FIMIKOL-142076 format. One record per residue (C-alpha): residue in three letters; x negated, y negated, z negated. Coordinates in nm, 4 decimals. Layout:
+------+----------+----------+----------+
| paba |        X |        Y |        Z |
+------+----------+----------+----------+
|  Ala |        X |        Y |        Z |
...
+------+----------+----------+----------+
This chain:
+------+----------+----------+----------+
| paba |        X |        Y |        Z |
+------+----------+----------+----------+
|  Met |   0.0000 |   0.0000 |   0.0000 |
|  Thr |  -0.1055 |  -0.3532 |   0.0582 |
|  Asp |  -0.0275 |  -0.6805 |  -0.1104 |
|  Thr |   0.2327 |  -0.7468 |   0.1580 |
|  Trp |   0.4598 |  -0.4672 |   0.0358 |
|  Pro |   0.7984 |  -0.6152 |  -0.0588 |
|  Tyr |   0.8326 |  -0.6763 |  -0.4292 |
|  Leu |   1.1566 |  -0.5695 |  -0.5930 |
|  Glu |   1.2846 |  -0.8482 |  -0.8153 |
|  Val |   1.4509 |  -0.7353 |  -1.1340 |
|  His |   1.8299 |  -0.7640 |  -1.0936 |
|  Gln |   1.7962 |  -0.8898 |  -0.7348 |
|  Ser |   2.1155 |  -0.7157 |  -0.6313 |
|  Arg |   2.3124 |  -0.8250 |  -0.9365 |
|  Thr |   2.5701 |  -1.0946 |  -0.8679 |
|  His |   2.6676 |  -1.1440 |  -1.2340 |
|  Glu |   2.5878 |  -1.0217 |  -1.5841 |
|  Pro |   2.7360 |  -0.6825 |  -1.6662 |
|  Ser |   3.0433 |  -0.6907 |  -1.8871 |
|  Pro |   3.0412 |  -0.5484 |  -2.2399 |
|  Tyr |   3.2341 |  -0.2522 |  -2.0919 |
|  Ala |   2.9603 |  -0.1903 |  -1.8330 |
|  Tyr |   2.6870 |  -0.2101 |  -2.0983 |
|  Lys |   2.8722 |   0.0353 |  -2.3234 |
|  Leu |   2.9377 |   0.2732 |  -2.0345 |
|  Ala |   2.5722 |   0.2619 |  -1.9245 |
|  Ala |   2.4422 |   0.3262 |  -2.2773 |
|  Thr |   2.6839 |   0.6138 |  -2.3255 |
|  Leu |   2.5934 |   0.7637 |  -1.9884 |
|  Glu |   2.2251 |   0.7604 |  -2.0858 |
|  Glu |   2.3155 |   0.9448 |  -2.4047 |
|  Val |   2.5324 |   1.1957 |  -2.2189 |
|  Tyr |   2.2622 |   1.2626 |  -1.9580 |
|  Thr |   2.0111 |   1.3258 |  -2.2367 |
|  Asp |   2.2318 |   1.5418 |  -2.4589 |
|  Glu |   2.4808 |   1.7108 |  -2.2258 |
|  Gly |   2.3491 |   1.7264 |  -1.8714 |
|  His |   2.3851 |   1.5699 |  -1.5298 |
|  Glu |   2.6673 |   1.7705 |  -1.3766 |
|  Leu |   2.9901 |   1.5782 |  -1.3228 |
|  Ala |   3.1843 |   1.8050 |  -1.5587 |
|  Asp |   2.9191 |   1.7471 |  -1.8290 |
|  Val |   2.9388 |   1.3707 |  -1.7842 |
|  Val |   3.3188 |   1.3611 |  -1.7987 |
|  Arg |   3.3250 |   1.5863 |  -2.1053 |
|  Gly |   3.0525 |   1.3806 |  -2.2753 |
|  Leu |   3.2311 |   1.0508 |  -2.2174 |
|  Asn |   3.5600 |   1.1909 |  -2.3439 |
|  Thr |   3.3942 |   1.3485 |  -2.6487 |
|  Arg |   3.2432 |   1.0094 |  -2.7344 |
|  Arg |   3.5811 |   0.8416 |  -2.6772 |
|  Val |   3.4514 |   0.6066 |  -2.4125 |
|  His |   3.7613 |   0.5991 |  -2.1973 |
|  Ala |   3.8277 |   0.5026 |  -1.8384 |
|  Pro |   3.9239 |   0.1390 |  -1.7705 |
|  Asp |   4.2934 |   0.2279 |  -1.7925 |
|  Gly |   4.2405 |   0.3604 |  -2.1464 |
|  Gln |   4.2943 |   0.7215 |  -2.0424 |
|  Pro |   4.0449 |   1.0054 |  -2.0798 |
|  Trp |   3.8109 |   1.0449 |  -1.7855 |
|  Thr |   3.8711 |   1.2925 |  -1.5075 |
|  Glu |   3.6222 |   1.3781 |  -1.2360 |
|  Gln |   3.8307 |   1.1730 |  -0.9933 |
|  Ser |   3.8566 |   0.8675 |  -1.2200 |
|  Phe |   3.4819 |   0.8776 |  -1.2915 |
|  Arg |   3.3979 |   0.8915 |  -0.9196 |
|  Ala |   3.6370 |   0.6042 |  -0.8487 |
|  Glu |   3.4914 |   0.3906 |  -1.1274 |
|  Met |   3.1322 |   0.4516 |  -1.0170 |
|  His |   3.2352 |   0.3530 |  -0.6651 |
|  Arg |   3.4045 |   0.0364 |  -0.7952 |
|  Leu |   3.1081 |  -0.0612 |  -1.0132 |
|  Gly |   2.8638 |   0.0043 |  -0.7309 |
|  Ala |   3.0495 |  -0.2076 |  -0.4767 |
+------+----------+----------+----------+
């Protein structure tokens, strides 16, 4: 690599600060990945066990988790 390689600025793709919900979800996901695993079923179970619910207040399903990750990543 040379000095001309593009530098990735921290948060360069962020358009706004994450909400308290997004921070809590991210922290809980890190915990779930560490303790439970990376499979979708593990993640959904881990979030529900920790009572970090979907935005509508309902327990997570695989479909609601996929939809929320898509929404947050847009």
